KELODREN-314894 format. One line per field, with one value per residue: x, y, z of N, C-alpha, C in turn; residue number from 0. Coordinates in steps of 0.1 Angstrom, whole numbers, plus 5000, padded with zeros to 4 digits. Layout:
// KELODREN-314894
n.c1: c(X; ...)
n.c2: c(Y; ...)
n.c3: c(Z; ...)
ca.c1: c(X; ...)
ca.c2: c(Y; ...)
ca.c3: c(Z; ...)
c.c1: c(X; ...)
c.c2: c(Y; ...)
c.c3: c(Z; ...)
seq: c(NUM; ...)
// end
This chain:
// KELODREN-314894
n.c1: c(0557; 0538; 0518; 0532; 0527; 0501; 0493; 0504; 0489; 0465; 0471; 0472; 0451; 0433; 0444; 0438; 0410; 0403; 0415; 0400; 0376; 0374; 0371; 0383; 0395; 0416; 0435; 0442; 0456; 0482; 0475; 0487; 0477; 0465; 0493; 0497; 0480; 0491; 0517; 0513; 0495; 0513; 0533; 0520; 0514; 0540; 0554; 0539; 0540; 0562; 0560; 0552; 0534; 0507; 0483; 0466; 0444; 0442; 0458; 0442; 0420; 0438; 0444; 0417; 0407; 0422; 0419; 0391; 0394; 0409; 0385; 0369; 0381; 0385; 0357; 0350; 0367; 0352; 0329; 0340; 0352; 0372; 0388; 0397; 0413; 0434; 0444; 0445; 0457; 0461; 0452; 0483; 0489; 0514; 0527; 0509; 0490; 0513; 0533; 0555; 0547; 0566; 0571; 0559; 0570; 0592; 0583; 0574; 0601; 0612; 0632; 0642; 0652; 0639; 0616; 0616; 0619; 0595; 0581; 0592; 0583; 0557; 0558; 0566; 0593; 0598; 0596; 0588; 0566; 0547; 0514; 0497; 0505; 0503; 0504; 0496; 0480; 0492; 0517; 0523; 0522; 0500; 0494; 0492; 0492; 0504; 0480; 0491; 0513; 0495; 0486; 0465; 0431; 0408; 0386; 0390; 0404; 0378; 0374; 0352; 0349; 0340; 0330; 0354; 0344; 0331; 0353; 0358; 0369; 0372; 0378; 0411; 0444; 0424; 0406; 0373; 0360; 0338; 0324; 0326; 0312; 0285; 0286; 0278; 0260; 0252; 0255; 0275; 0267; 0265; 0290; 0304; 0288; 0298; 0319; 0322; 0313; 0332; 0350; 0362; 0364; 0362; 0366; 0390; 0410; 0414; 0439; 0435; 0404; 0386; 0356; 0343; 0319; 0308; 0307; 0332; 0354; 0383; 0401; 0430; 0441; 0455; 0471; 0479; 0498; 0489; 0464; 0429; 0409; 0374; 0341; 0308)
n.c2: c(3188; 3198; 3195; 3214; 3237; 3236; 3239; 3264; 3281; 3279; 3292; 3316; 3323; 3323; 3343; 3368; 3369; 3369; 3396; 3410; 3405; 3414; 3443; 3474; 3491; 3477; 3480; 3503; 3507; 3487; 3469; 3454; 3428; 3421; 3415; 3395; 3374; 3378; 3369; 3342; 3331; 3331; 3312; 3290; 3285; 3283; 3261; 3238; 3237; 3222; 3197; 3167; 3152; 3163; 3171; 3195; 3199; 3195; 3215; 3238; 3235; 3241; 3265; 3279; 3276; 3290; 3314; 3314; 3315; 3339; 3357; 3354; 3369; 3394; 3401; 3397; 3421; 3444; 3444; 3448; 3472; 3470; 3446; 3454; 3476; 3466; 3443; 3458; 3482; 3521; 3552; 3574; 3606; 3625; 3649; 3681; 3710; 3723; 3712; 3686; 3652; 3634; 3609; 3598; 3597; 3585; 3559; 3547; 3548; 3566; 3587; 3618; 3627; 3612; 3617; 3643; 3639; 3628; 3649; 3666; 3650; 3659; 3682; 3700; 3721; 3721; 3716; 3736; 3744; 3728; 3718; 3693; 3662; 3633; 3596; 3569; 3536; 3521; 3530; 3553; 3588; 3615; 3653; 3680; 3713; 3747; 3773; 3795; 3790; 3778; 3782; 3805; 3801; 3799; 3810; 3822; 3844; 3855; 3850; 3843; 3811; 3782; 3749; 3722; 3709; 3673; 3649; 3622; 3593; 3579; 3568; 3548; 3540; 3532; 3517; 3511; 3528; 3511; 3512; 3542; 3551; 3542; 3553; 3578; 3576; 3572; 3554; 3535; 3541; 3567; 3577; 3571; 3583; 3612; 3608; 3607; 3630; 3645; 3636; 3612; 3578; 3556; 3542; 3529; 3543; 3562; 3577; 3589; 3598; 3620; 3636; 3662; 3670; 3695; 3696; 3696; 3684; 3664; 3651; 3627; 3620; 3587; 3596; 3616; 3641; 3660; 3675; 3679; 3700; 3706; 3719; 3709)
n.c3: c(5338; 5329; 5348; 5368; 5352; 5353; 5382; 5386; 5364; 5377; 5405; 5393; 5381; 5404; 5420; 5405; 5402; 5430; 5435; 5416; 5429; 5451; 5476; 5462; 5478; 5486; 5465; 5470; 5487; 5514; 5542; 5571; 5575; 5550; 5537; 5552; 5544; 5516; 5516; 5527; 5507; 5487; 5495; 5494; 5470; 5460; 5480; 5466; 5439; 5427; 5444; 5435; 5441; 5452; 5443; 5419; 5428; 5452; 5460; 5451; 5468; 5490; 5489; 5486; 5513; 5527; 5517; 5524; 5550; 5556; 5545; 5566; 5588; 5577; 5574; 5601; 5613; 5599; 5614; 5638; 5659; 5674; 5669; 5644; 5648; 5663; 5643; 5619; 5625; 5635; 5627; 5636; 5654; 5644; 5644; 5657; 5650; 5650; 5670; 5680; 5688; 5703; 5716; 5699; 5676; 5684; 5687; 5665; 5652; 5634; 5614; 5611; 5586; 5569; 5570; 5562; 5536; 5529; 5530; 5511; 5492; 5488; 5479; 5497; 5517; 5543; 5577; 5594; 5580; 5581; 5596; 5608; 5610; 5602; 5604; 5586; 5589; 5567; 5567; 5550; 5549; 5558; 5553; 5567; 5559; 5572; 5567; 5554; 5539; 5514; 5482; 5469; 5463; 5440; 5449; 5475; 5460; 5453; 5423; 5397; 5387; 5365; 5367; 5352; 5320; 5316; 5305; 5278; 5266; 5234; 5215; 5209; 5194; 5170; 5180; 5196; 5222; 5243; 5265; 5276; 5256; 5265; 5294; 5283; 5273; 5246; 5214; 5192; 5168; 5169; 5174; 5149; 5133; 5132; 5129; 5103; 5096; 5098; 5079; 5083; 5077; 5092; 5126; 5128; 5115; 5134; 5159; 5180; 5202; 5214; 5234; 5255; 5275; 5268; 5245; 5227; 5205; 5201; 5179; 5167; 5140; 5122; 5104; 5108; 5129; 5140; 5160; 5157; 5169; 5176; 5176; 5183)
ca.c1: c(0558; 0520; 0515; 0534; 0520; 0487; 0497; 0510; 0476; 0457; 0472; 0474; 0438; 0428; 0447; 0433; 0402; 0404; 0419; 0391; 0360; 0374; 0371; 0389; 0403; 0429; 0446; 0451; 0466; 0487; 0475; 0496; 0467; 0468; 0506; 0503; 0474; 0496; 0527; 0506; 0487; 0524; 0540; 0511; 0516; 0554; 0554; 0530; 0545; 0575; 0556; 0542; 0526; 0505; 0477; 0461; 0429; 0445; 0463; 0432; 0416; 0440; 0441; 0403; 0407; 0431; 0409; 0381; 0400; 0414; 0376; 0364; 0389; 0380; 0344; 0350; 0373; 0340; 0325; 0344; 0365; 0385; 0395; 0400; 0426; 0445; 0451; 0451; 0466; 0455; 0465; 0492; 0498; 0531; 0528; 0496; 0491; 0530; 0539; 0562; 0547; 0582; 0571; 0552; 0582; 0606; 0576; 0577; 0618; 0611; 0644; 0642; 0654; 0628; 0601; 0615; 0620; 0577; 0573; 0596; 0576; 0543; 0559; 0570; 0605; 0607; 0588; 0582; 0552; 0536; 0505; 0496; 0509; 0496; 0513; 0484; 0482; 0500; 0528; 0521; 0521; 0491; 0503; 0482; 0502; 0497; 0472; 0502; 0517; 0488; 0486; 0456; 0421; 0399; 0372; 0394; 0407; 0366; 0370; 0344; 0349; 0333; 0337; 0356; 0336; 0338; 0355; 0353; 0381; 0360; 0390; 0422; 0445; 0416; 0398; 0361; 0359; 0321; 0321; 0327; 0296; 0275; 0286; 0275; 0241; 0252; 0264; 0287; 0266; 0265; 0302; 0310; 0281; 0304; 0335; 0320; 0306; 0349; 0358; 0367; 0355; 0359; 0372; 0404; 0417; 0417; 0446; 0429; 0395; 0380; 0349; 0343; 0307; 0306; 0307; 0342; 0358; 0397; 0407; 0440; 0438; 0465; 0482; 0486; 0503; 0482; 0451; 0421; 0400; 0366; 0329; 0295)
ca.c2: c(3203; 3200; 3197; 3228; 3246; 3238; 3248; 3282; 3289; 3280; 3302; 3330; 3327; 3323; 3357; 3376; 3365; 3376; 3412; 3415; 3411; 3421; 3458; 3484; 3499; 3466; 3481; 3514; 3502; 3473; 3466; 3441; 3415; 3417; 3414; 3380; 3369; 3375; 3358; 3329; 3325; 3327; 3301; 3276; 3277; 3279; 3247; 3228; 3237; 3212; 3184; 3160; 3147; 3172; 3174; 3205; 3199; 3197; 3231; 3245; 3234; 3247; 3278; 3283; 3274; 3300; 3323; 3315; 3318; 3355; 3364; 3356; 3378; 3406; 3404; 3401; 3435; 3453; 3441; 3450; 3482; 3467; 3436; 3461; 3490; 3455; 3438; 3469; 3493; 3532; 3570; 3584; 3619; 3630; 3667; 3683; 3722; 3727; 3706; 3674; 3643; 3629; 3594; 3591; 3598; 3572; 3545; 3541; 3547; 3578; 3592; 3631; 3627; 3604; 3627; 3657; 3630; 3625; 3662; 3668; 3642; 3665; 3696; 3707; 3718; 3727; 3712; 3748; 3747; 3715; 3721; 3684; 3651; 3619; 3580; 3557; 3524; 3516; 3536; 3568; 3600; 3625; 3661; 3689; 3723; 3760; 3782; 3806; 3781; 3771; 3788; 3811; 3796; 3811; 3812; 3834; 3859; 3862; 3851; 3835; 3799; 3772; 3738; 3716; 3695; 3660; 3641; 3610; 3586; 3575; 3559; 3549; 3534; 3527; 3508; 3522; 3523; 3509; 3516; 3555; 3552; 3535; 3563; 3592; 3574; 3572; 3540; 3535; 3548; 3584; 3582; 3567; 3598; 3621; 3607; 3606; 3643; 3648; 3632; 3598; 3568; 3544; 3542; 3522; 3555; 3569; 3571; 3591; 3608; 3625; 3644; 3667; 3676; 3709; 3691; 3697; 3670; 3661; 3639; 3628; 3603; 3577; 3598; 3629; 3642; 3675; 3675; 3683; 3707; 3711; 3717; 3703)
ca.c3: c(5336; 5326; 5365; 5375; 5348; 5356; 5391; 5383; 5363; 5390; 5414; 5392; 5383; 5416; 5432; 5399; 5408; 5445; 5436; 5408; 5430; 5465; 5477; 5458; 5484; 5486; 5455; 5472; 5505; 5517; 5553; 5577; 5568; 5536; 5535; 5554; 5533; 5502; 5519; 5529; 5494; 5477; 5502; 5498; 5458; 5460; 5480; 5460; 5426; 5427; 5450; 5427; 5455; 5456; 5432; 5417; 5433; 5468; 5462; 5450; 5481; 5504; 5488; 5491; 5527; 5532; 5511; 5533; 5569; 5553; 5546; 5576; 5596; 5570; 5580; 5617; 5610; 5594; 5622; 5651; 5658; 5681; 5663; 5634; 5651; 5667; 5634; 5608; 5630; 5636; 5628; 5650; 5652; 5645; 5644; 5660; 5654; 5648; 5678; 5676; 5695; 5702; 5716; 5688; 5663; 5684; 5686; 5648; 5647; 5627; 5613; 5605; 5568; 5564; 5577; 5551; 5522; 5528; 5530; 5497; 5479; 5487; 5476; 5512; 5520; 5557; 5589; 5596; 5573; 5587; 5606; 5611; 5603; 5606; 5599; 5584; 5590; 5557; 5567; 5547; 5558; 5557; 5558; 5566; 5560; 5576; 5556; 5548; 5526; 5503; 5472; 5473; 5453; 5429; 5460; 5482; 5456; 5444; 5412; 5393; 5381; 5361; 5363; 5340; 5315; 5319; 5287; 5275; 5257; 5227; 5205; 5213; 5187; 5163; 5193; 5203; 5240; 5244; 5281; 5272; 5255; 5277; 5298; 5277; 5267; 5229; 5207; 5182; 5155; 5169; 5169; 5137; 5122; 5139; 5121; 5087; 5092; 5098; 5065; 5089; 5077; 5103; 5139; 5125; 5111; 5142; 5167; 5196; 5198; 5229; 5233; 5265; 5279; 5263; 5229; 5217; 5202; 5199; 5170; 5162; 5127; 5119; 5094; 5113; 5144; 5143; 5162; 5152; 5179; 5169; 5185; 5178)
c.c1: c(0543; 0518; 0521; 0528; 0503; 0484; 0496; 0493; 0466; 0456; 0472; 0460; 0431; 0430; 0442; 0421; 0397; 0411; 0404; 0376; 0363; 0375; 0382; 0394; 0418; 0439; 0453; 0460; 0472; 0487; 0482; 0488; 0470; 0481; 0509; 0493; 0482; 0509; 0522; 0501; 0503; 0532; 0531; 0516; 0530; 0558; 0547; 0532; 0556; 0570; 0549; 0535; 0517; 0495; 0471; 0448; 0432; 0450; 0455; 0425; 0421; 0438; 0426; 0404; 0414; 0420; 0396; 0380; 0400; 0399; 0368; 0370; 0386; 0367; 0343; 0356; 0360; 0330; 0326; 0355; 0373; 0392; 0402; 0413; 0436; 0451; 0455; 0458; 0457; 0463; 0472; 0496; 0511; 0534; 0513; 0499; 0506; 0540; 0542; 0554; 0559; 0579; 0569; 0564; 0592; 0596; 0576; 0588; 0614; 0623; 0642; 0645; 0643; 0614; 0604; 0614; 0601; 0572; 0579; 0587; 0561; 0548; 0566; 0587; 0611; 0591; 0581; 0567; 0540; 0531; 0501; 0496; 0507; 0504; 0502; 0486; 0490; 0514; 0532; 0519; 0513; 0496; 0494; 0487; 0492; 0491; 0482; 0510; 0512; 0486; 0468; 0442; 0415; 0386; 0380; 0401; 0391; 0364; 0363; 0346; 0338; 0342; 0343; 0346; 0343; 0344; 0358; 0364; 0374; 0371; 0405; 0431; 0438; 0406; 0386; 0359; 0344; 0316; 0321; 0310; 0285; 0272; 0277; 0264; 0244; 0262; 0270; 0282; 0264; 0278; 0304; 0301; 0290; 0319; 0336; 0319; 0321; 0356; 0368; 0359; 0352; 0372; 0388; 0415; 0418; 0431; 0443; 0414; 0387; 0371; 0344; 0324; 0299; 0308; 0318; 0351; 0377; 0401; 0421; 0439; 0457; 0481; 0485; 0487; 0496; 0470; 0444; 0408; 0383; 0348; 0318; 0289)
c.c2: c(3206; 3203; 3209; 3235; 3245; 3247; 3262; 3289; 3288; 3287; 3313; 3333; 3331; 3338; 3365; 3380; 3374; 3389; 3417; 3419; 3413; 3436; 3464; 3490; 3487; 3473; 3495; 3515; 3490; 3472; 3453; 3427; 3412; 3414; 3400; 3374; 3364; 3365; 3344; 3321; 3321; 3313; 3286; 3272; 3274; 3264; 3236; 3228; 3224; 3199; 3177; 3154; 3152; 3178; 3187; 3211; 3201; 3210; 3238; 3244; 3242; 3261; 3283; 3286; 3283; 3314; 3330; 3320; 3336; 3366; 3364; 3366; 3394; 3410; 3404; 3413; 3445; 3452; 3446; 3460; 3478; 3457; 3448; 3471; 3476; 3451; 3447; 3482; 3508; 3543; 3570; 3596; 3617; 3644; 3669; 3702; 3724; 3722; 3694; 3664; 3633; 3615; 3589; 3589; 3582; 3559; 3537; 3544; 3555; 3586; 3608; 3635; 3621; 3611; 3642; 3652; 3630; 3642; 3667; 3660; 3651; 3681; 3707; 3705; 3722; 3720; 3725; 3751; 3737; 3716; 3707; 3678; 3639; 3605; 3573; 3547; 3516; 3523; 3550; 3576; 3608; 3639; 3676; 3705; 3734; 3766; 3793; 3801; 3777; 3782; 3792; 3805; 3808; 3818; 3822; 3845; 3861; 3861; 3838; 3826; 3791; 3756; 3728; 3706; 3684; 3656; 3628; 3605; 3577; 3564; 3562; 3537; 3524; 3519; 3514; 3516; 3522; 3515; 3531; 3561; 3550; 3550; 3578; 3588; 3573; 3560; 3546; 3545; 3564; 3587; 3581; 3579; 3609; 3619; 3610; 3618; 3652; 3648; 3618; 3591; 3556; 3548; 3538; 3531; 3565; 3571; 3579; 3597; 3608; 3637; 3649; 3670; 3688; 3707; 3692; 3687; 3673; 3650; 3641; 3612; 3601; 3586; 3614; 3633; 3655; 3674; 3682; 3690; 3712; 3712; 3711; 3714)
c.c3: c(5331; 5337; 5369; 5367; 5351; 5374; 5394; 5382; 5372; 5397; 5409; 5386; 5395; 5424; 5419; 5399; 5422; 5442; 5428; 5415; 5446; 5463; 5469; 5464; 5488; 5475; 5459; 5483; 5507; 5533; 5557; 5573; 5558; 5529; 5540; 5546; 5521; 5504; 5522; 5515; 5487; 5479; 5497; 5479; 5455; 5466; 5474; 5445; 5422; 5432; 5440; 5433; 5457; 5444; 5428; 5421; 5449; 5467; 5459; 5460; 5490; 5500; 5492; 5505; 5531; 5527; 5522; 5548; 5565; 5552; 5557; 5590; 5587; 5574; 5591; 5619; 5608; 5602; 5636; 5649; 5662; 5676; 5652; 5636; 5653; 5652; 5620; 5614; 5630; 5633; 5639; 5643; 5654; 5651; 5649; 5661; 5653; 5657; 5678; 5689; 5697; 5705; 5705; 5676; 5672; 5686; 5672; 5643; 5635; 5622; 5606; 5589; 5564; 5568; 5564; 5536; 5519; 5528; 5517; 5485; 5477; 5482; 5489; 5515; 5530; 5564; 5592; 5593; 5576; 5600; 5615; 5603; 5610; 5598; 5598; 5587; 5580; 5556; 5558; 5556; 5552; 5562; 5556; 5570; 5562; 5559; 5548; 5538; 5516; 5496; 5476; 5461; 5450; 5442; 5468; 5477; 5451; 5431; 5407; 5384; 5381; 5364; 5355; 5335; 5318; 5304; 5291; 5264; 5250; 5218; 5206; 5202; 5180; 5170; 5198; 5213; 5245; 5253; 5281; 5268; 5259; 5287; 5296; 5269; 5253; 5226; 5198; 5170; 5154; 5169; 5158; 5127; 5124; 5133; 5109; 5087; 5091; 5087; 5068; 5088; 5085; 5114; 5136; 5121; 5122; 5154; 5181; 5191; 5211; 5227; 5248; 5264; 5272; 5251; 5220; 5217; 5200; 5193; 5162; 5149; 5128; 5114; 5096; 5129; 5147; 5148; 5159; 5166; 5172; 5178; 5178; 5170)
seq: c(0; 1; 2; 3; 4; 5; 6; 7; 8; 9; 10; 11; 12; 13; 14; 15; 16; 17; 18; 19; 20; 21; 22; 23; 24; 25; 26; 27; 28; 29; 30; 31; 32; 33; 34; 35; 36; 37; 38; 39; 40; 41; 42; 43; 44; 45; 46; 47; 48; 49; 50; 51; 52; 53; 54; 55; 56; 57; 58; 59; 60; 61; 62; 63; 64; 65; 66; 67; 68; 69; 70; 71; 72; 73; 74; 75; 76; 77; 78; 79; 80; 81; 82; 83; 84; 85; 86; 87; 88; 89; 90; 91; 92; 93; 94; 95; 96; 97; 98; 99; 100; 101; 102; 103; 104; 105; 106; 107; 108; 109; 110; 111; 112; 113; 114; 115; 116; 117; 118; 119; 120; 121; 122; 123; 124; 125; 126; 127; 128; 129; 130; 131; 132; 133; 134; 135; 136; 137; 138; 139; 140; 141; 142; 143; 144; 145; 146; 147; 148; 149; 150; 151; 152; 153; 154; 155; 156; 157; 158; 159; 160; 161; 162; 163; 164; 165; 166; 167; 168; 169; 170; 171; 172; 173; 174; 175; 176; 177; 178; 179; 180; 181; 182; 183; 184; 185; 186; 187; 188; 189; 190; 191; 192; 193; 194; 195; 196; 197; 198; 199; 200; 201; 202; 203; 204; 205; 206; 207; 208; 209; 210; 211; 212; 213; 214; 215; 216; 217; 218; 219; 220; 221; 222; 223; 224; 225; 226; 227; 228; 229; 230; 231)
// end
């Protein structure tokens, strides 16, 4: 059991490290090469866990070799447009200026109800409202509607508007968010002084505290469900 646990732990930590230090774009979409990488990675771990003849070090080396191979391919795709298109695919136009590309639909084996479902997910309920439609390499749909279906913006109506102020979560369930304070170029002393000015002695007494760049506070103490809205 110790050997199995060690292998599982190594596989878990290595995969977390890969996700943590790889490009964040991998978290947003899964490309074909990402799927192959994960399948082989999982296969190596799965095939090594219950084989007592394979040591933790041998499994780790195998995983590192596979990571190195995948990294080489990732770098090669970064340098070569042709290789990137071949391995990751390209965006396909399905509808252009309201006209259907029938062959593209057939190539990707798309059903009309599948398309209608994708439209409904984006708040559109008729294909007649679609100006341009694309299927991305990861299989998701990108839709551009006709202008007549889009709600008017403040700019279109000639209404003067101001950008919303930035908000920062400073305390949640009694814990201070130091990273938010760093982004604001403030410290914990500044935060605690503001809490004391509002009759709160410590951060542990706060369920939720939010500050916006226009100086507005939103504080919800642990002993109250009524939020406090205050200005500096």
